[in-house]
C-alpha positions as semicolon CSV with decimal commas, in nm:
position;residue;x (nm);y (nm);z (nm)
1;M;4,607;7,991;2,196
2;R;4,532;7,759;2,486
3;G;4,420;7,938;2,801
4;S;4,314;8,259;2,627
5;P;3,981;8,405;2,744
6;L;3,900;8,427;2,372
7;A;3,912;8,052;2,316
8;G;3,575;7,931;2,190
9;R;3,423;8,281;2,202
10;T;3,236;8,445;1,916
11;I;3,365;8,793;1,834
12;L;3,191;9,036;1,599
13;V;3,446;9,227;1,389
14;T;3,304;9,557;1,262
15;R;3,610;9,670;1,067
16;P;3,574;9,705;0,686
17;T;3,637;9,374;0,510
18;E;3,952;9,489;0,329
19;R;4,113;9,588;0,660
20;A;3,985;9,312;0,885
21;E;4,232;9,032;0,809
22;P;4,500;9,113;1,072
23;L;4,238;9,128;1,349
24;V;4,065;8,812;1,228
25;R;4,396;8,623;1,218
26;A;4,492;8,740;1,568
27;L;4,155;8,630;1,707
28;E;4,171;8,291;1,536
29;A;4,521;8,238;1,673
30;R;4,371;8,267;2,022
31;G;4,095;8,019;1,948
32;A;3,816;8,271;1,894
33;R;3,544;8,250;1,630
34;P;3,541;8,589;1,452
35;I;3,238;8,689;1,248
36;L;3,294;8,958;0,987
37;A;3,028;9,225;1,020
38;P;3,163;9,538;0,848
39;T;2,955;9,832;0,962
40;I;3,117;10,082;0,726
41;R;3,234;10,081;0,367
42;I;3,529;10,290;0,250
43;S;3,570;10,409;-0,108
44;P;3,828;10,648;-0,256
45;A;3,710;11,002;-0,317
46;R;3,714;11,136;-0,670
47;S;3,720;11,512;-0,670
48;A;3,895;11,804;-0,832
49;D;4,011;11,922;-0,489
50;L;4,190;11,594;-0,418
51;T;4,345;11,585;-0,766
52;R;4,470;11,942;-0,725
53;A;4,609;11,875;-0,375
54;L;4,801;11,566;-0,488
55;R;4,942;11,758;-0,784
56;E;5,062;12,027;-0,545
57;L;5,208;11,762;-0,312
58;A;5,411;11,615;-0,598
59;G;5,527;11,965;-0,690
60;G;5,657;12,041;-0,341
61;G;5,368;12,270;-0,251
62;F;5,325;12,136;0,103
63;D;5,560;12,133;0,401
64;W;5,379;11,842;0,573
65;I;5,123;11,577;0,497
66;V;4,920;11,423;0,779
67;L;4,811;11,061;0,740
68;T;4,532;10,955;0,972
69;S;4,464;10,599;0,854
70;P;4,605;10,322;0,633
71;A;4,321;10,402;0,392
72;T;4,483;10,741;0,330
73;V;4,811;10,570;0,243
74;G;4,615;10,353;0,000
75;V;4,480;10,665;-0,170
76;L;4,834;10,797;-0,216
77;A;4,946;10,463;-0,358
78;D;4,656;10,462;-0,604
79;R;4,673;10,824;-0,714
80;L;5,045;10,908;-0,718
81;S;5,300;10,768;-0,962
82;G;5,520;10,666;-0,671
83;P;5,633;10,759;-0,318
84;H;5,886;11,005;-0,461
85;E;5,588;11,235;-0,522
86;V;5,534;11,273;-0,148
87;R;5,755;11,580;-0,136
88;A;5,674;11,679;0,222
89;R;5,746;11,567;0,574
90;V;5,506;11,300;0,690
91;A;5,311;11,278;1,016
92;A;5,109;10,966;1,091
93;I;4,861;10,856;1,353
94;G;4,920;10,508;1,486
95;D;5,158;10,222;1,417
96;G;4,931;10,077;1,149
97;T;4,931;10,397;0,943
98;A;5,304;10,453;0,990
99;E;5,378;10,092;0,891
100;A;5,152;10,116;0,585
101;F;5,345;10,423;0,471
102;R;5,680;10,255;0,537
103;R;5,583;9,949;0,333
104;W;5,470;10,162;0,041
105;A;5,729;10,439;0,050
106;G;6,029;10,249;0,184
107;R;6,094;10,514;0,447
108;R;5,970;10,609;0,791
109;V;5,740;10,894;0,885
110;H;5,886;11,206;1,044
111;L;5,634;11,241;1,327
112;Q;5,413;11,000;1,516
113;A;5,229;11,066;1,842
114;T;5,292;10,839;2,138
115;R;4,915;10,790;2,173
116;F;4,732;10,698;1,857
117;T;4,457;10,959;1,837
118;T;4,412;11,256;1,605
119;R;4,406;11,486;1,905
120;D;4,742;11,362;2,032
121;L;4,897;11,383;1,686
122;A;4,786;11,745;1,660
123;R;4,933;11,817;2,004
124;A;5,264;11,655;1,904
125;F;5,287;11,867;1,590
126;P;5,554;12,138;1,617
127;K;5,478;12,506;1,587
128;G;5,570;12,655;1,253
129;Q;5,458;12,808;0,930
130;G;5,373;12,656;0,596
131;R;5,109;12,443;0,433
132;V;4,993;12,108;0,572
133;L;4,796;11,868;0,355
134;C;4,527;11,683;0,551
135;P;4,366;11,415;0,332
136;R;4,094;11,267;0,551
137;A;3,769;11,077;0,560
138;D;3,468;11,280;0,458
139;I;3,307;11,233;0,801
140;A;3,619;11,303;1,012
141;P;3,574;11,585;1,268
142;P;3,763;11,915;1,214
143;G;3,965;11,932;1,538
144;L;4,299;11,843;1,376
145;E;4,294;12,137;1,138
146;A;4,193;12,382;1,411
147;T;4,489;12,279;1,628
148;L;4,731;12,310;1,338
149;E;4,604;12,660;1,268
150;R;4,662;12,760;1,629
151;K;5,021;12,642;1,593
152;G;5,078;12,871;1,295
153;W;5,027;12,627;1,008
154;E;4,795;12,654;0,709
155;P;4,607;12,324;0,693
156;V;4,449;12,223;0,363
157;R;4,185;11,957;0,414
158;V;4,055;11,741;0,131
159;D;3,836;11,431;0,134
160;A;4,058;11,132;0,056
161;Y;3,790;10,868;0,095
162;R;3,421;10,842;0,166
163;T;3,246;10,643;0,434
164;T;2,908;10,483;0,378
165;F;2,697;10,268;0,607
166;P;2,532;9,940;0,507
167;R;2,163;9,911;0,581
168;R;2,195;9,559;0,723
169;L;2,463;9,339;0,872
170;P;2,561;9,017;0,694
171;P;2,321;8,724;0,757
172;E;2,567;8,533;0,977
173;A;2,615;8,837;1,201
174;R;2,242;8,909;1,224
175;A;2,168;8,549;1,321
176;A;2,442;8,535;1,585
177;L;2,323;8,862;1,744
178;A;1,957;8,761;1,736
179;E;2,033;8,422;1,895
180;G;2,255;8,569;2,168
181;R;2,567;8,386;2,045
182;V;2,795;8,691;2,024
183;D;3,030;8,713;2,322
184;A;3,198;9,042;2,229
185;I;3,195;9,318;1,970
186;A;3,517;9,484;1,852
187;F;3,487;9,846;1,739
188;T;3,779;10,002;1,551
189;S;3,656;10,358;1,495
190;A;3,375;10,590;1,591
191;S;3,223;10,535;1,248
192;T;3,206;10,157;1,301
193;V;3,001;10,228;1,615
194;Q;2,771;10,456;1,420
195;G;2,731;10,196;1,146
196;F;2,655;9,920;1,396
197;V;2,385;10,121;1,568
198;R;2,227;10,192;1,231
199;A;2,244;9,836;1,097
200;A;2,193;9,613;1,401
201;T;1,830;9,531;1,466
202;V;1,806;9,253;1,727
203;V;2,085;9,210;1,983
204;R;2,023;8,945;2,246
205;G;2,247;8,847;2,531
206;R;2,507;9,075;2,682
207;P;2,799;9,096;2,440
208;R;3,106;9,268;2,575
209;V;3,222;9,582;2,397
210;A;3,590;9,652;2,330
211;C;3,708;9,969;2,156
212;I;4,039;10,045;1,989
213;G;4,075;10,386;2,153
214;P;3,914;10,662;2,359
215;V;3,743;10,835;2,065
216;T;3,577;10,510;1,966
217;A;3,483;10,440;2,328
218;R;3,327;10,784;2,364
219;A;3,118;10,724;2,051
220;A;3,001;10,388;2,189
221;R;2,892;10,543;2,519
222;E;2,716;10,828;2,338
223;H;2,513;10,564;2,154
224;G;2,422;10,390;2,478
225;L;2,665;10,099;2,452
226;P;2,859;9,990;2,763
227;V;3,235;9,984;2,709
228;H;3,406;9,698;2,891
229;A;3,764;9,754;2,770
230;V;3,968;10,006;2,569
231;A;4,282;9,907;2,384
232;A;4,616;10,041;2,506
233;P;4,805;10,080;2,281
234;H;4,544;10,161;2,019
235;T;4,650;9,886;1,779
236;T;4,514;9,554;1,657
237;E;4,712;9,367;1,923
238;G;4,596;9,615;2,183
239;L;4,237;9,554;2,079
240;V;4,282;9,178;2,106
241;A;4,422;9,224;2,457
242;A;4,124;9,447;2,543
243;L;3,886;9,174;2,426
244;E;4,071;8,926;2,646
245;R;4,035;9,157;2,947
246;A;3,667;9,213;2,879
247;L;3,588;8,844;2,850
248;A;3,810;8,739;3,140
249;R;3,589;8,946;3,371
250;G;3,291;8,723;3,306
251;R;2,980;8,791;3,105
252;A;2,764;8,959;3,363
253;S;2,958;9,005;3,683
254;A;3,189;9,292;3,596
255;P;3,083;9,651;3,532
256;P;3,192;9,830;3,214
257;D;3,493;10,060;3,209
258;P;3,409;10,408;3,345
């Protein structure tokens, strides 16, 4: 896109490869040069607890199911015989997760927070009684379940997928960072920040940092990374706009977001 602050800029994309395409396409459409540097790997969990929970879901044993990422929808699609086995009301965090469920199930979710964070979804959840299935990443923090309990629900948490961290970034990403050619880094979750800090060795220059939401931004700051822009809304398009804001401020003249 002519006139975009992203035109000609090199952007490091830390999202897992299988989920990076929408962001890569959006960056390329604005003339950027994205480099795929997945800092986490996601794999489906295989456990008796998950198998039992999905069997109970299909049997109507839960009042709600909470979906916190498109990866969770993928687990349902892989493990259930069809969307008719989701015999519960559905709450989702974020447009991406809600849209992934709609594409697979052919119906909309029942609840979605106006801000796309787990904390806001928990706050938006109504008070009530009954069982709530929470299939989540193995490294996800426990705050969601605690809030649901305070509202009277019985949350049942199971690991839906596992997150691992690569030891090294891909060669193209390592070279670009070492040579100071990276203009900005896009983080899409707190775990992508953690994976980057583990895997990145030499980072030269002053790449801007853009985060998809406040939880991710907090993780970046806790790891000593300056945050120059936070997406609002917390979507792929919002992240692209945050990258544009960060790079429009100039490489060294503007301070990071507080």
